VOBA-1610 file (N, C-alpha, C; in pm, whole numbers, padded with zeros to 5 digits, always signed):
BEGIN
Met+00989+02523-00541Met+00865+02527-00470Met+00843+02627-00376Gly+00728+02688-00338Gly+00731+02791-00230Gly+00791+02807-00098Asp+00627+02801-00053Asp+00704+02817+00135Asp+00651+02643+00154Ala+00780+02542+00150Ala+00776+02419+00181Ala+00728+02395+00329Arg+00780+02501+00404Arg+00808+02488+00571Arg+00623+02522+00581Ala+00579+02603+00556Ala+00409+02662+00546Ala+00320+02520+00525Val+00327+02464+00401Val+00272+02381+00367Val+00293+02241+00456Thr+00416+02207+00481Thr+00416+02095+00573Thr+00389+02073+00709Asp+00392+02232+00745Asp+00375+02286+00900Asp+00202+02218+00883Asn+00115+02253+00809Asn-00012+02240+00807Asn-00105+02089+00840Val+00011+01992+00817Val-00022+01866+00797Val+00139+01815+00908Ile+00197+01885+00963Ile+00296+01804+01064Ile+00234+01671+01116His+00105+01690+01215His+00076+01591+01283His+00034+01471+01187Leu+00077+01461+01082Leu+00055+01348+00982Leu+00190+01194+00955Tyr+00258+01310+00962Tyr+00403+01247+00923Tyr+00442+01171+01039Arg+00528+01066+01028Arg+00545+00992+01165Arg+00722+00974+01121Asn+00817+00913+01272Asn+00942+00930+01236Asn+00989+00801+01170Val+01104+00791+01146Val+01113+00651+01051Val+01237+00658+01158Pro+01243+00552+01211Pro+01367+00442+01265Pro+01463+00435+01278Ala+01626+00494+01296Ala+01725+00515+01257Ala+01794+00374+01240Ile+01900+00355+01130Ile+01947+00265+01115Ile+02021+00211+01288Arg+01965+00068+01295Arg+02051+00013+01485Arg+02021-00106+01472Ser+02047-00155+01513Ser+02031-00359+01533Ser+01889-00382+01576Gly+01866-00457+01435Gly+01722-00506+01471Gly+01615-00457+01379Val+01685-00308+01297Val+01611-00244+01239Val+01672-00251+01101Cys+01598-00292+00986Cys+01623-00329+00830Cys+01671-00260+00820Arg+01829-00207+00771Arg+01896-00064+00705Arg+01816-00079+00560Ile+01732-00147+00487Ile+01678-00121+00353Ile+01564-00057+00432Cys+01449-00097+00460Cys+01295-00053+00480Cys+01294+00036+00592His+01406+00019+00712His+01390+00054+00843His+01312+00021+00914Thr+01208-00100+00915Thr+01148-00122+00993Thr+01217-00282+01043Gly+01141-00346+00975Gly+01209-00501+00996Gly+01052-00610+01024Pro+01064-00708+01075Pro+01193-00757+01221Pro+01330-00820+01115Asn+01430-00797+01138Asn+01568-00867+01082Asn+01659-00960+01161Asn+01591-01036+01281Asn+01651-01156+01348Asn+01646-01273+01275Arg+01755-01336+01260Arg+01761-01451+01228Arg+01705-01584+01272Arg+01625-01637+01179Arg+01520-01742+01271Arg+01594-01841+01340Asp+01707-01892+01269Asp+01771-02002+01299Asp+01871-01971+01454Thr+01882-01819+01477Thr+01966-01801+01599Thr+01904-01681+01655Gly+01775-01642+01622Gly+01776-01492+01633Gly+01868-01373+01700Glu+01984-01427+01652Glu+02017-01233+01649Glu+02047-01159+01544Pro+02029-01039+01554Pro+01983-00947+01470Pro+02124-00964+01333Tyr+02073-00883+01232Tyr+02147-00906+01112Tyr+02075-00782+01046Asp+02130-00739+00894Asp+02128-00625+00834Asp+02010-00563+00754Val+01970-00739+00718Val+01836-00666+00591Val+01729-00806+00707Cys+01621-00715+00661Cys+01483-00840+00692Cys+01463-00909+00550Ser+01390-01012+00621Ser+01380-01114+00515Ser+01287-01078+00388Ser+01221-00989+00380Ser+01120-00921+00305Ser+01227-00870+00188Cys+01319-00783+00275Cys+01413-00649+00167Cys+01519-00801+00063Asp+01551-00882+00180Asp+01645-01003+00100Asp+01585-01068+00028Arg+01457-01057+00010Arg+01397-01122-00106Arg+01368-01080-00220Thr+01326-00961-00167Thr+01263-00829-00322Thr+01445-00787-00387Met+01568-00805-00320Met+01687-00748-00387Met+01769-00901-00468Arg+01720-00953-00419Arg+01790-01140-00507Arg+01747-01095-00646Gly+01823-01172-00729Gly+01775-01153-00895Gly+01816-01083-00960Leu+01841-00950-00892Leu+01862-00858-00954Leu+02045-00777-01018Tyr+02057-00733-01094Tyr+02149-00694-01131Tyr+02238-00606-01006Arg+02186-00548-00971Arg+02249-00473-00851Arg+02118-00402-00788Pro+02098-00408-00672Pro+02005-00345-00581Pro+02056-00184-00538Ala+02007-00122-00472Ala+01999-00021-00411Ala+01964-00074-00249Thr+02132-00013-00202Thr+02155-00038-00074Thr+02099+00098+00018His+02091+00166-00057His+02031+00296+00057His+01920+00355-00030Val+01846+00311+00111Val+01690+00380+00058Val+01657+00444+00202Val+01631+00592+00177Val+01587+00654+00281Val+01448+00751+00264Pro+01384+00692+00317Pro+01203+00704+00364Pro+01179+00869+00462Ile+01079+00928+00392Ile+01082+01099+00488Ile+00993+01042+00583Ser+00913+00960+00543Ser+00788+00932+00700Ser+00737+00782+00674Leu+00681+00697+00836Leu+00604+00614+00796Leu+00475+00630+00740Ala+00395+00541+00697Ala+00272+00567+00716Ala+00177+00481+00693Val+00059+00425+00705Val-00030+00321+00730Val-00136+00337+00612Gln-00164+00241+00571Gln-00318+00223+00462Gln-00387+00252+00530Asn-00443+00199+00639Asn-00567+00195+00722Asn-00562+00272+00844Gly-00728+00270+00848Gly-00698+00299+01021Gly-00706+00468+01028Asp-00708+00509+01107Asp-00715+00654+01164Asp-00581+00767+01122Asp-00503+00675+01147Asp-00418+00758+01105Asp-00262+00775+00991Asn-00428+00745+00911Asn-00375+00709+00748Asn-00381+00855+00653Gly-00351+00957+00743Gly-00405+01098+00689Gly-00311+01116+00572Leu-00189+01089+00610Leu-00083+01127+00531Leu-00054+01015+00380Tyr-00094+00912+00416Tyr-00112+00782+00297Tyr-00241+00813+00209Thr-00359+00881+00251Thr-00457+00945+00195Thr-00418+01047+00076Ile-00370+01155+00150Ile-00299+01256+00040Ile-00257+01225-00021Val-00097+01126-00047Val-00052+01134-00133Val-00109+01017-00212Thr-00205+00926-00203Thr-00250+00834-00285Thr-00392+00894-00346Arg-00386+01014-00310Arg-00539+01040-00361Arg-00530+01094-00536Arg-00618+01025-00571Arg-00587+01047-00743Arg-00713+01177-00792Glu-00824+01206-00685Glu-00914+01315-00709Glu-00894+01395-00665Phe-00963+01498-00727Phe-00962+01588-00674Phe-01066+01602-00590Val-01063+01697-00471Val-01111+01705-00351Val-01152+01851-00317Pro-01286+01943-00402Pro-01298+02055-00447Pro-01277+02122-00281Ala-01365+02059-00202Ala-01358+02139-00069Ala-01209+02129+00034Ala-01115+02051-00051Ala-00977+02099+00009Ala-00908+02187+00028Pro-00823+02270+00086Pro-00764+02368+00088Pro-00631+02347+00005Ser-00606+02447-00069Ser-00529+02429-00196Ser-00377+02401-00110Trp-00340+02408-00002Trp-00222+02359+00078Trp-00251+02165+00084Met-00373+02123+00081Met-00358+01979+00091Met-00344+01925-00030Asp-00343+01987-00136Asp-00335+01910-00293Asp-00201+01852-00265Arg-00223+01715-00322Arg-00179+01580-00324Arg-00005+01650-00366Gln-00028+01723-00493Gln+00121+01758-00581Gln+00156+01847-00479Thr+00115+01944-00437Thr+00167+02053-00338Thr+00246+01978-00193Val+00140+01923-00171Val+00233+01839-00003Val+00370+01753-00066Met+00323+01644-00166Met+00435+01583-00172Met+00588+01676-00221Ala+00543+01799-00305Ala+00660+01864-00365Ala+00714+01931-00240Ala+00652+01947-00110Ala+00658+02052-00019Ala+00729+01971+00036Thr+00711+01817+00115Thr+00757+01716+00181Thr+00890+01701+00101Leu+00955+01732-00016Leu+01074+01629-00075Leu+01143+01744-00047Ser+01116+01873-00065Ser+01167+01999-00043Ser+01231+02046+00080Arg+01147+02004+00168Arg+01198+02065+00309Arg+01282+01890+00344Phe+01264+01825+00343Phe+01342+01726+00386Phe+01480+01727+00319Tyr+01496+01734+00186Tyr+01621+01761+00117Tyr+01713+01873+00155Gln+01687+01999+00181Gln+01728+02073+00227Gln+01778+02072+00393Ala+01713+01988+00435Ala+01787+01950+00585Ala+01901+01843+00538His+01842+01766+00487His+01944+01608+00488His+02017+01632+00292Gln+02045+01692+00279Gln+02107+01706+00154Gln+02278+01627+00227Ala+02320+01703+00267Ala+02444+01630+00319Ala+02427+01511+00354Cys+02382+01453+00384Cys+02347+01276+00410Cys+02338+01226+00322Leu+02262+01288+00230Leu+02204+01223+00077Leu+02334+01195-00036Thr+02385+01328-00007Thr+02489+01289-00103Thr+02629+01245-00087Gly+02608+01221+00128Gly+02732+01141+00162Gly+02754+01006+00131Leu+02591+00961+00067Leu+02561+00777+00050Leu+02567+00796-00089Ala+02583+00885-00151Ala+02620+00887-00300Ala+02781+00861-00331Gly+02829+00934-00241Gly+02986+00932-00218Gly+03011+01084-00316Gly+02944+01153-00323Gly+02935+01348-00362Gly+02790+01318-00426Pro+02833+01474-00468Pro+02688+01566-00547Pro+02632+01440-00655Phe+02505+01445-00660Phe+02402+01398-00694Phe+02462+01478-00900Thr+02405+01360-00957Thr+02447+01411-01114Thr+02309+01387-01208Leu+02225+01326-01117Leu+02135+01297-01172Leu+01953+01293-01093Val+01866+01341-01111Val+01751+01281-01043Val+01637+01192-01109Thr+01598+01131-01089Thr+01474+01074-01146Thr+01404+00962-01051Ser+01197+00957-01151Ser+01188+00884-01071Ser+01120+00751-01112Ile+01059+00701-01105Ile+00984+00555-01136Ile+00830+00568-01160Pro+00810+00554-01291Pro+00699+00529-01376Pro+00577+00480-01318Ser+00471+00507-01371Ser+00330+00408-01286Ser+00348+00271-01356Thr+00319+00161-01278Thr+00298+00096-01349Thr+00164+00014-01354Arg+00027+00126-01355Arg-00071+00151-01362Arg-00133+00091-01519Arg-00157-00004-01542Arg-00178-00029-01689Arg-00265-00006-01770Asn-00383+00051-01672Asn-00518+00073-01683Asn-00533+00242-01691Arg-00421+00285-01694Arg-00427+00440-01660Arg-00317+00448-01745Pro-00345+00490-01895Pro-00203+00507-01981Pro-00175+00681-01950Ile-00225+00741-01917Ile-00207+00866-01894Ile-00120+00910-01791Glu-00124+00801-01730Glu-00005+00808-01627Glu+00119+00737-01635Ala+00161+00724-01749Ala+00254+00621-01779Ala+00382+00726-01756Phe+00387+00879-01737Phe+00499+00943-01661Phe+00400+00990-01514His+00488+00900-01411His+00420+00981-01275His+00393+01089-01268Ile+00308+01083-01128Ile+00271+01238-01091Ile+00422+01311-00994Leu+00542+01235-01029Leu+00649+01235-00931Leu+00694+01322-01060Thr+00684+01342-01147Thr+00749+01358-01276Thr+00744+01552-01213Gln+00606+01591-01200Gln+00558+01720-01168Gln+00598+01793-01051Val+00619+01636-00953Val+00627+01724-00802Val+00807+01723-00836Ile+00878+01680-00887Ile+01025+01662-00889Ile+01058+01845-00935Asn+00975+01868-01041Asn+01027+01972-01114Asn+00957+02153-01081Met+00874+02082-00929Met+00852+02225-00805Met+00942+02237-00739Val+01045+02151-00699Val+01144+02163-00592Val+01252+02221-00668Arg+01307+02332-00652Arg+01389+02390-00772Arg+01569+02286-00752Ala+01614+02261-00625Ala+01697+02174-00601Ala+01726+02067-00676Leu+01614+02002-00668Leu+01591+01877-00771Leu+01598+01866-00911Lys+01504+02008-00966Lys+01448+02028-01102Lys+01604+02034-01194Val+01685+02119-01110Val+01798+02118-01227Val+01855+01982-01288Leu+01835+01893-01183Leu+01925+01792-01223Leu+01838+01614-01276His+01700+01737-01282His+01558+01590-01332His+01582+01540-01473Arg+01555+01397-01483Arg+01577+01391-01625Arg+01494+01227-01655Leu+01373+01246-01759Leu+01315+01143-01746Leu+01409+00999-01780Gln+01402+00883-01730Gln+01494+00789-01763Gln+01438+00665-01799Leu+01359+00640-01730Leu+01292+00500-01698Leu+01114+00458-01727Leu+01137+00373-01795Leu+00977+00350-01830Leu+00969+00208-01803Leu+00803+00125-01779Leu+00791-00016-01778Leu+00834-00069-01913Ala+00933-00161-01922Ala+00954-00230-02020Ala+00830-00288-02099Asn+00744-00359-02019Asn+00673-00449-02068Asn+00534-00467-02000Asp+00426-00435-02069Asp+00311-00465-01968Asp+00286-00583-01865Glu+00374-00679-01940Glu+00357-00803-01862Glu+00405-00798-01694His+00504-00700-01686His+00566-00671-01533His+00463-00633-01473Ala+00406-00541-01466Ala+00359-00463-01413Ala+00258-00565-01307Pro+00209-00683-01330Pro+00162-00735-01222Pro+00241-00824-01114Thr+00409-00873-01205Thr+00516-00877-01082Thr+00532-00803-00990Leu+00552-00619-01071Leu+00570-00546-00928Leu+00455-00498-00850Asn+00346-00498-00891Asn+00246-00460-00827Asn+00202-00600-00721Ala+00264-00710-00739Ala+00237-00823-00605Ala+00366-00844-00548Arg+00429-00687-00541Arg+00534-00660-00501Arg+00634-00784-00500Asn+00702-00790-00604Asn+00810-00926-00632Asn+00888-00826-00776Ser+00991-00803-00725Ser+01085-00729-00787Ser+01131-00786-00978His+01164-00738-01044His+01213-00825-01206His+01351-00707-01264Pro+01432-00830-01290Pro+01549-00714-01346Pro+01522-00611-01470Gly+01447-00736-01501Gly+01375-00635-01683Gly+01278-00548-01650Ala+01237-00530-01531Ala+01098-00433-01521Ala+01114-00337-01600Phe+01225-00225-01576Phe+01234-00120-01655Phe+01319-00115-01738His+01352-00019-01874His+01435-00008-01975His+01422+00140-01962Leu+01573+00177-01995Leu+01610+00355-02014Leu+01554+00362-02100Leu+01523+00514-02145Leu+01480+00587-02273Leu+01616+00593-02352Gly+01600+00508-02449Gly+01657+00575-02589Gly+01766+00507-02584Ala+01772+00392-02455Ala+01921+00310-02442Ala+01908+00165-02516Gln+02010+00160-02558Gln+02023-00029-02584Gln+02134-00087-02459Lys+02058-00202-02398Lys+02083-00278-02274Lys+02262-00244-02240Glu+02350-00281-02359Glu+02441-00287-02322Glu+02538-00130-02303His+02433-00051-02374His+02509+00099-02303His+02498+00137-02187Gln+02648+00166-02157Gln+02665+00234-02018Gln+02645+00398-02006Val+02521+00369-02071Val+02524+00569-02071Val+02488+00615-01927Leu+02506+00594-01823Leu+02488+00653-01709Leu+02656+00621-01602Arg+02742+00600-01706Arg+02858+00555-01622Arg+02886+00649-01553Gly+02924+00690-01413Gly+02965+00741-01359Gly+02897+00831-01292His+02742+00844-01310His+02649+00921-01287His+02635+00875-01123Arg+02568+00955-01006Arg+02515+00924-00898Arg+02393+00975-00922Val+02296+00890-00890Val+02152+00909-00895Val+02052+00942-00783Leu+01946+00983-00793Leu+01882+01017-00656Leu+01732+00955-00716Leu+01693+00875-00708Leu+01588+00774-00745Leu+01452+00835-00644Val+01359+00882-00670Val+01246+00908-00600Val+01141+00844-00642Asp+01063+00790-00517Asp+00945+00759-00561Asp+00867+00795-00428Asp+00759+00784-00451Asp+00609+00835-00352Asp+00600+00715-00223Leu+00602+00614-00267Leu+00550+00462-00192Leu+00650+00352-00198Phe+00686+00303-00033Phe+00806+00224-00060Phe+00693+00104+00039Val+00691-00010-00045Val+00584-00122+00060Val+00677-00257+00049Ser+00703-00307-00047Ser+00813-00425-00057Ser+00940-00391-00104Gly+00949-00267-00181Gly+01018-00213-00232Gly+01082-00280-00409Ala+00959-00377-00431Ala+00987-00380-00556Ala+01005-00302-00690His+00944-00194-00680His+00961-00092-00783His+01092-00012-00723Val+01106-00004-00633Val+01251+00054-00602Val+01380-00025-00651Gln+01376-00169-00609Gln+01484-00240-00634Gln+01502-00242-00812Ser+01371-00286-00866Ser+01348-00296-00991Ser+01392-00187-01098Ala+01350-00086-01015Ala+01433+00024-01094Ala+01584+00083-01100Ala+01614+00082-00948Ala+01802+00073-00926Ala+01880-00028-01003Ser+01825-00160-00975Ser+01883-00192-01107Ser+01890-00190-01218Thr+01785-00157-01303Thr+01813-00104-01449Thr+01917+00015-01423Leu+01898+00106-01329Leu+02026+00226-01338Leu+02151+00205-01375Phe+02173+00091-01208Phe+02319-00026-01187Phe+02343-00085-01339Glu+02287-00136-01396Glu+02286-00179-01523Glu+02357-00108-01647His+02288+00028-01663His+02344+00134-01717His+02430+00206-01709Gly+02508+00178-01574Gly+02636+00183-01545Gly+02608+00300-01414Ala+02501+00335-01411Ala+02523+00465-01245Ala+02655+00404-01156Glu+02693+00485-01107Glu+02793+00482-01008Glu+02730+00426-00875Glu+02621+00514-00844Glu+02496+00436-00687Glu+02440+00531-00703Val+02331+00469-00640Val+02148+00512-00627Val+02111+00519-00515Val+02045+00616-00476Val+02037+00656-00345Val+01843+00676-00362Ala+01788+00590-00326Ala+01629+00601-00318Ala+01607+00665-00163Leu+01502+00796-00273Leu+01466+00887-00122Leu+01312+00883-00171Val+01222+00797-00074Val+01076+00757-00100Val+01004+00849+00010Ile+00922+00887+00020Ile+00802+01022+00050Ile+00746+00919+00155Leu+00694+00785+00111Leu+00643+00745+00236Leu+00713+00580+00254Arg+00739+00526+00396Arg+00746+00393+00374Arg+00602+00358+00474Val+00522+00272+00391Val+00419+00219+00438Val+00434+00078+00504Ile+00381+00067+00622Ile+00386-00077+00707Ile+00226-00094+00751Asp+00217-00228+00819Asp+00101-00280+00839Asp+00156-00329+01002Pro+00098-00196+01117Pro+00115-00259+01212Pro+00024-00322+01300Ser-00006-00407+01255Ser-00145-00476+01301Ser-00113-00579+01367Ala-00185-00668+01460Ala-00135-00753+01600Ala-00073-00888+01540Gln-00074-00915+01402Gln-00022-00993+01352Gln+00130-00968+01304Arg+00187-00854+01359Arg+00309-00811+01316Arg+00399-00704+01427Pro+00418-00811+01545Pro+00425-00681+01626Pro+00523-00633+01640Asn+00683-00698+01522Asn+00740-00569+01510Asn+00729-00379+01473Arg+00657-00436+01370Arg+00582-00340+01314Arg+00486-00227+01391Met+00457-00365+01503Met+00382-00227+01568Met+00416-00141+01644Ala+00565-00239+01702Ala+00631-00169+01787Ala+00720-00029+01768Ile+00735-00071+01593Ile+00803+00007+01551Ile+00712+00124+01507Trp+00582+00121+01487Trp+00499+00231+01480Trp+00448+00304+01601Gln+00440+00249+01687Gln+00412+00350+01813Gln+00521+00444+01859Glu+00628+00346+01856Glu+00810+00432+01869Glu+00783+00565+01750Ala+00723+00539+01636Ala+00767+00626+01566Ala+00630+00771+01563Ser+00515+00703+01648Ser+00441+00791+01645Ser+00435+00885+01829Ala+00574+00804+01926Ala+00589+00857+02024Ala+00635+01014+02040Glu+00672+01027+01994Glu+00759+01207+01931Glu+00701+01215+01816Pro+00686+01360+01861Pro+00612+01469+01735Pro+00718+01440+01620Phe+00678+01437+01457Phe+00779+01432+01336Phe+00857+01539+01361Asp+00959+01521+01305Asp+01085+01640+01306Asp+01183+01607+01193Phe+01141+01738+01064Phe+01211+01698+00981Phe+01375+01720+01011Asp+01392+01765+01099Asp+01576+01758+01081Asp+01606+01648+01178Arg+01534+01600+01188Arg+01582+01415+01241Arg+01568+01340+01133Cys+01759+01213+01090Cys+01805+01185+01015Cys+01753+01002+01032Cys+01717+00974+00965Cys+01685+00855+00981Cys+01819+00754+00928Ile+01893+00812+00891Ile+02038+00734+00843Ile+02114+00742+00941His+02141+00834+01053His+02147+00864+01162His+02123+00920+01275Asp+02120+00884+01387Asp+02064+00897+01505Asp+02060+01044+01533Arg+01969+01113+01626Arg+01917+01242+01663Arg+02081+01335+01706Gln+02181+01221+01759Gln+02272+01289+01819Gln+02382+01341+01726Asp+02411+01227+01649Asp+02531+01193+01526Asp+02443+01301+01434His+02342+01356+01379His+02329+01437+01288His+02390+01557+01253Ala+02374+01640+01378Ala+02482+01752+01347Ala+02626+01742+01306Lys+02676+01635+01418Lys+02805+01613+01373Lys+02851+01567+01203His+02778+01467+01205His+02765+01380+01084His+02788+01510+00931Val+02662+01591+00953Val+02629+01729+00862Val+02802+01768+00836Ser+02840+01855+00938Ser+02940+01939+00936Ser+03085+01847+00928Asn+03084+01705+00920Asn+03165+01665+00869Asn+03154+01638+00702Leu+03062+01634+00633Leu+03052+01617+00501Leu+03143+01732+00408
//
């Protein structure tokens, strides 16, 4: 990747800070709410993530979003860039979808490599991404993220295509925000083969809504022997509507301060420098 800082600085006003893990904030999706309905006491995982993680071989317990985003409204600029599939002739080159995604990954990974590898228990040995589940667009069988990752030097050296949608019948399940342990299969591997034994995998995706895609993909990687899977997602998409007061509060908190690529959603700002120096 070229000058990731210059690219991201051009759109820095579109990013939103992701809440650090704390009481009342789900440690998987970093929003929530995660208060028990029976007692009102906070706990680790929100009901949505708890549901998405059930029935899998093993889910990913480490999910790291780079920015919060909304799909609709005046603040949806970053979501529009990341999800825009058509070419916009009038847009400047630095607003190209692929360029912005690669710059975002590159700058964040450079700032937080120590935190991410700490979650994995050591240096990553494999970087891979989640394939498209858009059945009506065969050309997107391999997600744009394969191109994006190859633009990031630190990730490219470990990048390998691993996952494919196992069957078209799984696409509606995933797109309806439900996970499935058999949704993806590993390229060239039989189910019983532990071809990823000992690997620490960085699983990259563009969007995290319910987590169905991320968790289903992570389950397949674990089933084939992965030692650890850390999911790095560009956008955690939330709905801060009046019907979701917790999400509205999270969005307001995220928007209250300027976005900072040095900020870590795994450790709060005060702990970040200390954490990095100890790894």
